[in-house]
ROZA-346046 format. One record per residue (C-alpha): residue number from 1; residue in three letters; y, z negated, x negated. Coordinates in Angstrom, 2 decimals. Each point is the difference from the previous one (the first is absolute). Layout:
<atoms>
nr,rest,Y,Z,X
NUM,ALA,Y,Z,X
...
</atoms>
This chain:
<atoms>
nr,rest,Y,Z,X
1,MET,-43.47,-10.47,11.12
2,ALA,2.96,-0.38,-2.13
3,LYS,1.69,2.67,-1.94
4,HIS,1.38,-0.45,-3.32
5,LEU,2.95,1.34,-1.36
6,LYS,0.26,1.84,-3.60
7,LEU,3.60,0.65,-0.64
8,GLN,1.89,1.54,-2.90
9,ASN,2.43,-1.59,-1.73
10,SER,2.55,2.14,1.47
11,GLU,-0.99,-0.68,3.41
12,SER,-0.22,-4.07,-0.69
13,VAL,3.53,0.30,-1.43
14,VAL,1.26,1.99,3.44
15,ILE,-2.06,-2.53,2.14
16,ALA,1.82,-2.83,-1.42
17,ALA,3.51,1.70,0.27
18,ALA,-0.91,0.63,3.76
19,ALA,-1.03,-3.48,0.45
20,GLN,3.19,-1.44,-1.33
21,ILE,1.87,2.57,2.06
22,TYR,-1.98,-0.88,3.58
23,ALA,0.59,-3.95,-0.98
24,ALA,3.56,0.86,-0.19
25,TYR,0.02,1.34,3.40
26,ILE,-2.07,-2.76,1.54
27,SER,2.37,-2.52,-1.65
28,ALA,2.76,1.90,1.45
29,GLY,-1.14,-0.17,3.41
30,ARG,-0.42,3.80,0.42
31,VAL,-4.01,-0.11,0.55
32,SER,-0.69,-0.74,3.77
33,GLU,-3.51,-0.64,1.49
34,GLY,-1.67,3.21,0.29
35,GLU,2.06,1.77,-2.25
36,GLU,-1.83,-1.04,-3.39
37,GLN,-1.54,3.39,-0.63
38,GLN,3.36,2.00,0.59
39,TRP,1.38,-2.34,-2.58
40,MET,-2.46,-0.07,-2.43
41,THR,-0.18,3.73,-0.15
42,ARG,3.70,0.22,-0.43
43,SER,-0.42,-2.57,-2.93
44,ILE,-2.54,2.34,-1.54
45,LYS,1.94,2.90,0.10
46,GLU,3.14,-1.71,-1.33
47,ALA,-2.12,-1.26,-2.90
48,ILE,-1.21,3.55,-0.80
49,LYS,3.37,1.24,0.15
50,ILE,0.83,-2.77,-2.64
51,ALA,-2.88,0.67,-2.16
52,SER,0.77,3.79,0.08
53,ALA,3.84,-0.01,-0.83
54,THR,-1.13,-2.72,-2.68
55,ASP,-2.50,2.69,-1.44
56,ASN,2.48,2.71,0.20
57,ALA,2.64,-2.25,-1.87
58,ILE,-2.22,-1.29,-2.82
59,VAL,-1.91,1.74,-2.68
60,SER,-2.75,-2.28,-1.04
61,ASP,-1.75,-0.01,-3.50
62,ASP,-3.13,1.77,1.68
63,GLU,2.44,2.62,1.22
64,VAL,1.44,1.09,-3.36
65,GLU,-1.98,2.88,-1.73
66,GLN,-1.08,-1.27,-3.56
67,THR,0.09,2.82,-2.68
68,GLU,-1.49,-0.38,-3.28
69,PHE,1.38,0.94,-3.39
</atoms>
């Protein structure tokens, strides 16, 4: 039985970043056969760090409190 993923938008963004990081490691020849899971995990952790740093550095419109006059 196939499992279906239901991801939040922020999770999809992190997945896209992790996939790009992982692809870069593959292109650079860093991922040896049998080490794929280790490099995927590393890529995901790095993508999360980037997302967290970005979230801390930027205040989006949704995060600003609106006061009514």
